[in-house]
N, C-alpha and C positions, 0 to 999 in steps of 0.2 A: 504494500500500500505506498504512494506517496504521500506526503504529510502538506496539509495547507499551512501554511503562516502566515497570518494576515499582520501587513506592517500599518501600523495606526499614526504613521506622521503627517498624512493628511488631515486625520483627527486634529490634531494639536494644530496644524498649521490655521486652521476655521476657528478654534478658540483664538488663539494667539492674534487675529485680527481685529476682535473685538477687546478682548482684555475679557476679566472676569473666567466663568467656567462653563460655557456652553462653547460647542457641546464638552460634555465632561469626559476626559481622556481616561478615564480609570472605569468608567461605565462603560464606554464603548470596546475595553479591551476585554470584559466580562464579558459583555455583550456576544462577542464575536467567539468566545468560548462556547458560551451559552448554546450558540447556532451553529457548532459544529467545529469551527475551527482547529485545529490542534498543534496550534502555537502560533505566540506573538510575537511581532518584531517589531523592534524600535531603533532611529539612527540618529542618536543625538549629535548636533555638529555641535563646533565651538560657538557660535553665533547664537544657538539656541533656537533657532527661528522654528522652528516647529516643535520636535519633542525636544522637553531641558530636561538638567540632568536631576533637578527636582522627581521629575515624573518619571524617571526610572528608581528612584529610592522608596515611592509612593504605590507603584504597580508591583513591585518584586513580589511583597507577601500576598498579591492578589491573584498572580498568576497562577493557576493550576494544572497546566498542559505543559509547554516549554517555552522557556521565554528566551529569547534571542537577540544578544543588543549586536549592533553594528556598528562600526567606524573605523575612522583612522586612527592607529594607536598612538596617537600623541601622549604624552605623560600623563596629563587629565582624563582623558579615555581609560588610559589602564589603569590608575586609581580608582574609576569610577566602577569598571568590571569586577576587578579583585574587591571592593567592597560589598558588591552587591551579589555579586557570582551565579552571574544567567546559567542558564542549562548549555548555552553556548554561544562563541562571542564570534561574529562573523569581521574579519579584519578585512578594511577596503580603503583603497591609498587614494581618499579625495585629497582636494586640496582646499586650505580653510574656505574660501570663500564662493567653491563649487555649486553649482546648483542644484546637482544632482550627479549620482556615479556616473560615468564616463568612461572607464577603463578598467584594466585588471592589473594585479601585480606582476612584474617580473620578478618572477622567483630564482631567476640566475642571479641577476643582478642584487635583486634584495636579500638574496640565500640568508644569511647571519642575522642580520637585521630581523627578520621574520623569526631565525631558530629563536631567538633568545626569548623576545614576545611570546611565542608559542608555549616556550617550555616554564615560562613565569605563570600563564593560566595553566596548563596541565597539571602543574603542580597544585596549584588553586581545586584542581578536578574540574576545572571547566572545558565542554569539548569543543573543539576549535576547528573554522571554516576560514579559509583564504579566498577572495573574488580572483577568478582571472578569464582571461579572454579564453574563445576558442583556438588555443596555439596547440599544435602539436608538442613544442618546445616546453610549454609551461605546462602541461598535461603531463608530460614525461618526468620532470622535475619538481611539482609542488611535492611531493612526497617526503623529498629531503629536506624540507623546513621541519618536519616532524608532525605537521596538520593532521586533523583527525579526518576533514572534508576539504573538499573545494565548493566554492559554487560558483557554477558557471554564467559569467555575463552575456544576456540573452538579448541585451539592444538591437546585435546584427539579424537576430533571426526574426524578431516580431518587425522590423523595416523593412524586409526583404519577402517574409511571407505572405502578402497579396500578390506579389509578382512571379514568384516561385518556391513553393513551401518545399519540394525535393532539396532545390540546391540552399535555401535558408537554412536547412535543418542538418545537411551536409557535415562542415565542421563540429558542431557539435557531438554527432553521432562519433564522427572518430575521437575528440577531447576526451570524451565519456568515456569510447572503451578502452583510451590509453589510462587512462586514472582509475578506472577500476583494475585492470591488471595490475597497478603498484599497489591495490589493497585499498587504497581511499575510498569512503563515499563522496556520493556527489549529491549536492544541491545546486538550485539553478533561480534565477531572479533577475528581474527587468522589463519592463513592457509585456509580462505574460498578460494574458487577457482571454475572455472568454471567446474569441475566434480562433486564437491560436497557440490554448492551451491545452487541448486535449490531443491534438498533430504529435506536439512535443514532448507528452506523457507516452505517448502508443511508441515513439521510435526509438525515446530512451529508458525503458518499463522498472529497470534497476534503479530510477531518483530514490533519495530518501525525502527530500522537501522539496519544494517550492516556496516563496517567499514573495507576496503579492498585496503590493498597495496602493498606489494611483488607479489603475483599470478597477480594482475592486471596492474602493470608496466613491468613483464616480458610477458606475455601475449601480450601486446604492442608494445615489440620490432619486433615480428612477425604478428602482425596482424592489428599495426597501435593503436594508442591510442582511437580515435573517434569508430571505429569497435567494439572497446574491450567493453567500455563503456556499448556501446547497448546489448553486446552480457551479461554483468552482469546483467545488468536493466532486460533483457529478462528471464535471469535464477530466478531472483526475483519474475517473476509474477505468481500467481495464477491460472490462468483462466484454 
């Protein structure tokens, strides 16, 4: 079974637009779990333009499924993760002012840096995942960082899906196969949606988890949050 982790950053973006606590990020997270999501993802950034570090503190005791914290492992982020000990930490090479994630790690160039960070998290009992592009060299070398999983950055798949979905999925099938051979588990995320998700899951059925935020929250505006989560779960079923 491929697990669905809902990224609730966009809930926090809407809240922050007006101040106060509407919508309630904590309630949104627990509602997502109640509606069937198997995990909650947050991606705090240094400017706290959506999820704030305080949100992580408030959410941690509430999450009963799986809590995944994504982010660039700057010292403040590392301290946050070690303090609140999520089930999983996903390392993403974001620049401080970056609008959204747009590339994976060069695991060859940054291997020693990632090894040191990952070792600290694993010592604390936190499962680790690193964001990579669907590049065979990255897939071949990711395990040398000591990570437990990789998360395939799926923006290029989503962008090319309508034009030629077979061509779009090809590098991901290759990278996933190589990664699996090295013994790592595989997550995926970025721009996956109700149109392209099932095909992705069919082609890479050994995925462990997908993390979806923007598209899912947008769909929920029209379809309702509970119904939307059920539709995404259905898209992940391979029977």
